[in-house]
C-alpha positions as CSV (number, residue, x, y, z in Angstrom):
1,X,-0.3,-0.1,-0.1
2,X,3.1,2.4,0.7
3,X,4.6,1.3,-2.4
4,X,1.0,2.7,-4.4
5,X,0.5,5.6,-2.0
6,X,4.3,7.0,-3.0
7,X,4.3,5.8,-7.4
8,X,0.9,8.2,-7.2
9,X,2.1,11.1,-5.0
10,X,5.4,10.9,-7.3
11,X,3.7,10.4,-11.0
12,X,1.2,13.3,-9.8
13,X,3.9,15.5,-8.7
14,X,5.7,15.1,-12.4
15,X,2.5,17.0,-13.7
16,X,2.8,20.3,-12.0
17,X,7.0,20.4,-12.0
18,X,6.8,20.1,-16.2
19,X,3.8,22.4,-17.6
20,X,3.5,26.1,-17.0
21,X,1.8,26.9,-14.2
22,X,-2.1,29.5,-14.3
23,X,0.1,32.3,-12.8
24,X,3.1,32.1,-15.4
25,X,0.6,32.7,-18.6
26,X,-0.9,35.3,-17.1
27,X,2.4,36.6,-16.5
28,X,3.2,35.9,-20.4
29,X,-0.8,36.6,-21.1
30,X,-0.7,33.4,-22.6
31,X,1.9,30.9,-24.5
32,X,4.2,32.2,-28.0
33,X,1.4,33.7,-29.9
34,X,-1.1,32.1,-28.2
35,X,-3.0,34.8,-26.1
36,X,-5.3,34.7,-23.5
37,X,-9.1,36.0,-24.9
38,X,-8.0,35.1,-28.1
39,X,-10.6,32.9,-30.3
40,X,-10.3,29.4,-30.7
41,X,-10.7,29.3,-34.3
42,X,-8.1,31.9,-35.1
43,X,-5.2,29.8,-34.5
44,X,-2.7,28.7,-36.7
45,X,-3.5,24.9,-36.6
46,X,-7.1,24.7,-34.7
47,X,-9.1,21.7,-35.2
48,X,-12.6,21.7,-33.6
49,X,-12.7,18.6,-31.2
50,X,-15.9,18.9,-29.3
51,X,-18.9,21.7,-28.8
52,X,-20.4,21.1,-25.1
53,X,-22.0,22.8,-21.9
54,X,-19.7,24.2,-19.4
55,X,-21.7,22.9,-16.5
56,X,-24.3,22.5,-18.2
57,X,-24.9,26.4,-19.5
58,X,-22.8,28.2,-21.1
59,X,-21.7,27.1,-24.5
60,X,-18.1,26.0,-24.8
61,X,-15.4,24.3,-28.0
62,X,-12.7,22.3,-27.3
63,X,-9.9,22.5,-30.0
64,X,-6.9,21.0,-30.5
65,X,-3.8,22.8,-32.3
66,X,-1.6,21.2,-34.7
67,X,0.9,23.8,-35.6
68,X,4.8,23.2,-36.3
69,X,5.1,26.9,-34.7
70,X,4.7,25.0,-31.4
71,X,6.0,20.9,-31.6
72,X,8.6,22.6,-29.5
73,X,8.9,25.1,-26.1
74,X,13.1,26.0,-26.1
75,X,14.3,22.4,-26.8
76,X,11.7,20.5,-24.9
77,X,9.2,18.9,-27.3
78,X,5.6,19.5,-26.8
79,X,2.8,16.5,-25.9
80,X,-0.3,17.8,-27.0
81,X,-2.1,21.6,-26.9
82,X,-5.6,22.1,-26.6
83,X,-7.3,25.1,-26.1
84,X,-10.9,25.7,-24.7
85,X,-12.8,28.2,-25.2
86,X,-16.3,29.6,-24.0
87,X,-18.9,32.1,-24.4
88,X,-20.0,33.5,-22.0
89,X,-22.7,37.2,-22.0
90,X,-23.2,38.9,-19.8
91,X,-25.7,42.0,-20.0
């Protein structure tokens, strides 16, 4: 049981170590030329994966991004990029 707990803890931590956190994305206002707040369908290589309702209320879309400009960050290979957009209109 201890080995399983240790494995799951290390496995979970590995994801947080290798990914950018939200604060870093907000400071940079996005990733490369993908900026926070822009329309998902206007990105280079954007392919609509699915449309759905966020929290069963707000229309949202999930895009996968496949473009050579986004294959690496420095020397590190990027596995996949997904962008989720939602349309919330406040009156």
